[in-house]
N, C-alpha and C positions, 0 to 999 in steps of 0.2 A: 102709516108713518114710516115704516122701514124703506119704502120706495122713495120717499122724499129724502131720507137720509142718504140713500144710494145716489140719487140725482145730485145732491149737494156735494157728495164726494167726487163725482165725475166733474162737476163744475169747478171744484177746487183744483183737481188734477189738470183740467183743461186750462185754467187760468194761471197755473204755475205756482199757486200758493201751497200746494201739497206736492212734495217731491216724491221721487221713486222710493227713497228710503222711508219716508213717512208713510207712504202707501203700503209698503211691505210690513211695517210695524202694525198699522191698523188692521190689515187683512190677516196677518199671522196670529195676532194676539186675540182677535175677537171672531169666533166662528159665525156669529150673527152678521157681522160686517161682510165676511166672505160670502155668506149665503145671499146677502143683498146684492153684492157685486155680481155673483153668478146669475141672479135674476135679471139684472141690468144688462148683462151680456147676451141675454136671450131676446133683447129688444132691438130690432133692426135699426130703427132711427137713432138710438143711442150709440150703437156700435159704429154706425156710419159716421156719426159726429166725432167719436173718439178716434177712429181711423183717419179722419181728415185733419186732425190736429197733431202737428209735430210735437208740441209741448206735451200733450196727453200721451202720445205713443212713447216718447222718451221716458216718461214717468212709469208707464206700464212695463216697459222693457226693463227698467231698473229694478222692478219688483218681481222676484221670481214667482211669488204666489199669484200675483195679478196676471203675469204672462202665462203661467200654467193654466189658469182659469180661461184666459182668452183662447189658448190652444185647444182646450177641451170643449169649447163652444163652437158648434158649426156655424151659428149665426155670426159670431164675432170673427171667426176665421174667414167667412165669406166677405165680410166688410173689409177686413185687412187685405185680402187678396184683390179686392176691387179698387183699393186706394194705393196710388203710387207713393203717397206720403208714408203710409203705414208700411208698405213693402220695403221701401228704402230703409226705414228705421229697423225693421226686422232683419233684413239682410246684413246690415252693418253690425249687428250684435250676435256674437257667437252663442251667448246664453239664450237669446230669443230663438235662434235657429235650432238649438238643441231642444227647446220646449216644443217647437213646431214639429220637429222630426220624431219626437217621442210620441 
């Protein structure tokens, strides 16, 4: 059930129904949600999907907790590095660049 919840969260982020601020609130307030998000970031297919979506990347970048989790995941960072959409979003955000640099 937790993986289904994580997939639904990614779907909502990708569809634009969950904003970066809402994502930040969900991940910062609930350690279980953050753990689910971290497991999701270990899945190549899901991270590629996230990286290919400008809507999803903008929401992730707007959430410091989500972006820090992405930066800590080698699988997610590989997907971000391979996607011009994701790289453009990261480069445009000083907050995201700081998370990647750390």
